[in-house]
N, C-alpha and C positions, 0 to 999 in steps of 0.2 A: 291226942293223938289223930292225923286230917283224915277228913270222911274219905271214903274209896271213889273214885269217878262213880260218875253213870257212865253206861256203855252206850255206843257211838248209836243216832237211832237206826235205825232197815231198813227206815224209807232217806239215810241220807244218799247222794248219788256217788258215784263210787269216786270221781277223783279227788271228791271232798271228804267224806271218809279218810283216804289213804293220807288226807294230809294232817290232819287228825290224829289219827294211828301213829304216823309218823314223831309227830312233835310228843305225843305221852308217854311212843319209847325214848326218846332223847331227855327229856325231863327224870323218866324211871330211874334211864343208865347216866346221871349224873347223882340222882340222889340229893334232890331238891325238895324242897315243899313250894307249892304257888305262894307262901309269906315269903319262902327265903332267895325263889326265884325273881319274887318283884322286885326286892330289894336292887339284885345286880343289874334288873334292864329298864327298871324303873315304868314298870309297864302295874298296875293295880291286879292283885290276885285274881278280882272276879273276871277283868280286860283276861287276862293268861288262862284260866280255868273257860272263858267262851272259847277264843282262839283256839283252843284243844279241843271242844265239846261233841264236835262233826256238825254244829245247827246251823252253825255261817263259816263266810269264809272271812278271814282275817281281813285285816289292811296288810302291805307287806312291810311292815314300821314294826309292824307287832310282833309278827315271823323272826325277822332278822334282829330283835329283841332277845322276841324269846330263844333263836338257837342259841345268839351269841353267850347269853345270859349262863345256858349248858352248860357252856367251857369250846364250844363248835368254834374255832381260831382259823379252820382253813379255808377251803371256797362254798361258797356258798350255791354254784350252779344248782347240783340236784334242790334246793329245799329251792331256786327261783322256778325252776321247769314243776317242782310241786304245786306251787303256787300261781304259778300260770292256770294249769290245765284243772287246777282250783274255781277258777273264775273263769274261765272258759264256759267251763261245766254251769254252774249257776248260772252265768247269763243265759243261755241255751234254758235252761228247764224254765227259769225267768220269760224268757223268751213269749213260750208254747205256753206257759198255764195262762197269760195274757191273751194267746190266740182261741187259745179255748174256752177263754171267758169271753172273749171280743163274736167265736165262732156262732155259742148259745146264747147269746144277749141277739144277734141275728137274725138268730131259728127263730124265738120267740116271733120277733115283733111279723117274720116275713113268710109264716107258716104258710097263711093261702094262699101264696105263690109257688110252692111247692107242688099244693094243687094241680095247678095249674098247666092243661097241656101243650107245648110246645107246637106251633103251628108248623104243616110239613117241609123237611130240606129246614129245620131251623133249632136243631136239638142243642139244651139250651141247660146245662147246671143246674145247681142249687147253690143261690148265695150267698151262703156262710162256706161252699166249700169256693167259691169263684174267690171269695177273698183268703180264701186259705191258702192257694196256690199261688195266684198273680197279685199278692197287694203290693202296687208299688210303691207303698212307706215302711214296710218291713224294709230292718234294718238286719241285717245279713249277722251272727255273732258270733264270737273268732275261735279262730278252733283248735283245740288243743293240741299239746307235741304229742306223736306217739303213735303207733297202730292200735294198738289196741281203745284207746280212748275217740280216738277217730271214727274206730267202725259202731262203737259202742253209739257215741252219738249217732252216725244214721240211722245208724236199729229204732235208734227213741225215736228219732224223727221221721222215719217209714210208718211204724207202728201207730203214731200217733196223728197220723195222714191218713191211715185206714180206721182209724177209731169216727174219725169226723165224714163217715163216706156213708153213704144211706147205703139199706144193705142193698137192693138192687143190685150197686152197681162196686159195690165192696171188693177190693181184690184180695187172693189168696196169697197170702207172704207166702215167700221161699228162704225168707233169713234161713239160715242156720242159728241157735240160740247160743252155739258152742263158738262166740267171736276171736278162743285164742286159736280153732283153730286155722276162720278164715282170715289170721291174721299171719299164719307162718306158710299160708298161699304167698300170701301180697309180697315173704321175704325176697329178697336178691343178695342183698351183702350180706358177708358175714356180723355185721353190726346192726343188722335190723333184727336177726336173730336173737342177740347178747339184749337191747332193749325189750323184744318179747319177755326173755327171761329177768330183764328185772322187776318187768309190769306185774311178773306174774305172783313174786314174789312179794310187791306192793296187796297183790290184790290177795291174798293169803292173808295179810297182814302179820309176815312174818319176820322176823329179824335176822341178820349175821348167823350169830348166833344158838337162835333156834334151830336153821340147816346145819350149824356142828351136830350139834343135840340131836337133830332126825338122824343123820348120815352117820351116827358109831353103831346103832347096830346092823346095818348093810357094810361099812367101812369106814373109816371116822375118816371125815376133811378139815382140814383145820379151817376156821376162821377169815384167817388171811389168804388162803386159795381159795376159799370160796368171793371174798369182796374181791379180787386178785381178779378173776376170771371175768365174773361180773362185770368189772369194770374196764377191761380190756378190751381186743380189738381179734385174738383168734379164735376161734369155734373152739368148743370145749372138745374130751374125748370121746369116743360112745359110752366106752365109762364110763365118764364122769357123767359124761349126762345121765345117764339109769340113773346112776346116786340121787344128783338133785333134781332130777321130778319125783321120785320115790319120796326126799323127806320132803316135796311139796305139794304131797298127798296129792300127785295124779295115777292113776284108775290104769293100769295096763294095756288096756286096751286102747288110752290116748295117746299111749308112749311112742307109736308106732308114726306119725306123726310129722313130731316132734325129729325122730333118727331119720326120716325121711328127706326132712327140709334141710338138715342139716351135710346130711348128704350128697344132697340135690345142687349146693351150694361150694360144698369141695370140688365134688366134679367139675361145675362150672371155674371156678379160680384155679382148677390146676389146666381144665380144655385153655383159655384165655389167656394163660400165664402166658408173659415173652421172657425170651431172656438177652440181657444187655448188648448192646453192640461191644466189641472190640475197643482197647481202648488206643492200641495203633493199627490203623489199615494194612491188610493182608493184602501182597499180590499171585499170581496162578491163582489156580482152582481151587473152588472151597472144599470144607474139609465132610467128603458127604457121609466117611465112616462116623464123625460128629455127630452129623445129623441123626444118624439113626441110630444112634443111644441115642440121643437127646427124645424120639420120639418113641423110644422104646419104653422109655425111665415113664413116659406120663401115661402108655398103654399102663404101663405097670401098679403106678400109681391107681388110676380107676381103677381096675381089675384089684386089688384092696379094700379099696372104699366100697365098690358092688359085694366084695366076698363079705365082708364084717356087717356093712348090713342085713343080707339075707341069712349070717348064721345067727343075729342076734334074735331078727327073727323068727325064727325054726328055734330060738330056744325059746321061746318064750309064747308059743306054741304050746310044745309040747312040757 
């Protein structure tokens, strides 16, 4: 009997832990042990176990062999994105760690310089802060894909910079802890919302099967339907979105921003939608009645979206 896997470290960055969780879920669904997977992937069981540990970011070749060995024969675009995000976050963490070490080392050697008072009209920042902010030799880490990883990276960098500032000039951070809320506020297209939904599922460590089981007490939605909506390009209905958020464990008071975002994008899509030109040019006066009917349909659709959202909010309040 194989030993149970150790938990993913709580200190593992979000994207690194996300890759490890997906690899573990894939292996469990395949029913293979690491020894059996080693035979199929041509990597040692130890290397495969390390790849799914969440402690390090494995090479892409190891991830590809891991996934193929578990029987995945389709497109690996999702796995490429997971690996790229994990690599980008690991590079960011490594760069921040080096900067922190160099700042601490410089601060210890330049402690006397901090006590010197600058000459009039010549304000000076501490040496450690000047090097941290305007280091000409610093390399910019690659940016992860997706709104949530990008916002999380910005928040981490912002907080690390605040931590290096002296107490007398330290800023008060006004960043929200809920970066999901921030990501939804930045969404402008349906694909943006669907990307945040997929990242929410990964962040919660859920699978399609988990969503199906969790939705059953509310209203059972099949795993195939969940996969179709999450991997599609169309926004879900209000009822479907509400069930999805409850299945993900989102509190009721945090669901309003989701419904507001979806309704906002639906209305924007209706407002900017254009009718295709006629195949054959028509002569004579334009059909004002048809134009009037089209405008009325648009107004009714917008009104319906607003009424649905208002009814949902009122039902949640009562």
